[in-house]
C-alpha positions in Angstrom: 6.1 -2.3 -5.0 3.8 -1.6 -2.1 6.8 -0.5 0.0 7.7 2.0 -2.6 4.2 3.3 -2.8 4.0 3.6 1.0 7.3 5.6 1.0 5.9 7.9 -1.7 2.7 8.3 0.3 4.7 9.2 3.4 6.8 11.8 1.6 3.7 13.3 0.0 1.8 13.5 3.3 4.6 14.8 5.5 6.7 16.9 3.1 4.3 18.1 0.5 1.2 18.2 2.8 -0.9 16.2 0.4 -4.4 14.8 1.2 -5.8 17.9 2.9 -4.6 19.7 6.0 -4.3 18.9 9.6 -4.6 15.5 11.2 -7.0 14.3 8.4 -4.2 13.7 6.0 -2.6 11.1 8.4 -5.9 9.2 8.5 -5.8 9.0 4.7 -2.2 7.8 4.8 -3.1 5.2 7.4 -6.0 4.0 5.3 -3.7 3.7 2.3 -1.2 1.7 4.4 -4.0 -0.6 5.5 -5.1 -1.1 1.9 -1.5 -2.1 1.0 -1.4 -4.6 3.8 -4.8 -6.1 2.8 -3.8 -6.3 -0.9 -0.5 -7.9 0.0 -2.2 -10.5 2.3 -4.7 -11.3 -0.4 -2.0 -11.7 -3.1 0.1 -13.9 -0.9 -2.8 -16.2 0.0 -4.4 -16.3 -3.4 -4.3 -19.7 -5.1 -4.5 -18.2 -8.5 -1.5 -16.0 -7.9 0.5 -18.9 -6.5 -0.4 -21.0 -9.5 0.5 -18.3 -11.9 3.9 -17.7 -10.5 4.8 -21.3 -9.6 4.6 -22.4 -13.3 7.8 -20.6 -14.2 9.9 -22.0 -11.3 
């Protein structure tokens, strides 16, 4: 899911020039990517998430 969101963010930033003009928009894109990485790391390491998805297997 985060890979899809990152791709969409890239297209919006580069092609549609979203998130303001100039170099600042790339800072916003980088911040969004860092957030996706942090959320993914949290979810992969969370014991509650592991417990939730290990019950069905």
